N, C-alpha and C positions, 0 to 999 in steps of 0.2 A: 412741881407738885406731881407726884406719881399717882397711878390709878387708885391705889388703896387710900391715899390721903384725899383724893378727889371724892371718892365714894363716902368717906367719913364727913367731909364738908357738905356734900350734897344731902346726906341723910340728916345732918344738923339743920339744914335749911328746910328740908322736906321736899321731896320730888314734885309733889303737886304745887306747893307754894313757889318753888323755883320757876315752874312753867307759868303759873297764873300771874306771878308778879315779876316776870322776866324784865319788862321794860323799866319798872321802878328800880330793880336791882342794878340794871345796866346804867341807869341815870345816876344812881348813887355812886357806883364804881367809877364813873367817868367824871364825877364832880359837878354834874349839872344840878343835883339837889344835895342837900346836907344830910348827915346821919339823922339829925333830929326830924327833918322833913320826911325821910323814909320811914322812920319809926312811927311818927304821928299818923301817916297815911295807913300803915298796916294795922295799927291799933284801932283806928277809925273803922277799918274793914273787918275788925274783930278776928284777925288772923291768930293772935295770941295776946298775952299781956305784954307790957312794955319791956320787961327783961327778956322774955322769950323772943320777942321780935328783934331786940337788939342783937341777940345771938344769931338769928336768921340772917339779918342784913349784913352782919359782919362776915359771916362765912360765905354768903353770896358774893360779897365784894371781893373776897380772896379768890374765888373761882374766876371772876371776871378779870381781876388783876393778873392772874396766871394765864389768862387767855385760854381757859379750859371750858368755856361755856358750850362749845360744840361737842366736846367729849362728854360733858354732863348731860346734854340733850340725847346723845347716843345711849348713854347708860339708862336714861329714862325710857327711851324707845324699846329697850330690851327688857324692861321691868315687867314682871307678871302681876304685880300687886298694885298697879296704878290704874285708875279708871281709863277706859278707852278714850273718853273725851280729852283727857290730859295727854295721852299718847298722841292723839291726832293734833292737838295744839303744839306739842313738842316737835312733831314732824313738820308742821307748817313753819314754826320758828326756824328750824334747822335749814329748811329749804330757802327761806327768805334771807338767811345769813350767807349761805354758800354762794 
């Protein structure tokens, strides 16, 4: 996955959603939870409707499967249109993974 494709996938997930639901996406990508469980959890959290959440979790899984989560977090850290709290969380996530 090149940088342009990563950016498209990340934008489909939503930068804020990627950070806020990082663990859930990671658990889905690793097979610890099912697609239906991931979707149900995000719908319950009112992230989006079921079809929207399905797109988000699918693209997040692709990012993790390509092992591009660190690159995705770096993109988020450079983003100017993401709340400071999300950037701070992305920084903590990146430091905890490294």
